[in-house]
C-alpha positions, 0 to 999 in steps of 0.5 A: 739828299743833295750833296750841297745846299745853295743859299743867298748870303750876306756873310762876306767874311766867309766868302772873301776868305774863300776867295782869298785862299783860292788865290784871287787877291780878294781882301778878307773883310767883313763888310761887302764892297758896294760893287757886290749886288748879290752873293751865294754860298754852297754849303755841305748840308750835313756840316754847314761847311762852305764848299763854294761861292759866287758873286754878281757885281757891277764893275766899271758900270757893267755887270760882272761875275765878280768872284767864283771859287770852289774849296781846293779839296772839292775842285773838279766836281762840277761845283764851279759850273753850278755856282756860275749857273746861279749867277746866270739865272739871277742875271737873267731874272734881272734882265741882264744881257751880258756878264763880264769876268776877269778869268784867272783860269781862261780855259775854264771860262772858254769851255763854259761858253765865254768869249775872250775879249781884248783887255785894252778895249774892255771895261776896267773890271780888274787889274793884273795880279803881280803874282799868285802866292797860292800857285807860285807863278805870275798871273795873266788873267783874261777879260771874258764876256758871256752873252745871256 
């Protein structure tokens, strides 16, 4: 038996809660924002608990790996890469040639094949966070691009 099940979802409340708890600055709300095209959740097959989540979005007219998070106690187990691949696979099915992201962990993205882009010359897909309460330090995200 697999350690997880991945399914498409419309439950933005659960996902936005995970994203918020992960320090992403996502507002916890029931209704998914219009920018969200698709959302996926990774569940524990035995308990149904949410383990990780990701979204495919359109931001500032470009396709984006909108949000991706893994529950804090499950990080460093490869689940982020799995959720990233789900978005990549769907983007390829839709004929998307590149994805953009605002990376709070740019090193992770660089190791996954993303390119760091110049903030001022990139689509306006994110804003600077003033601080990340979960990590307790200033946030300096990078704009990244992935060519599919």
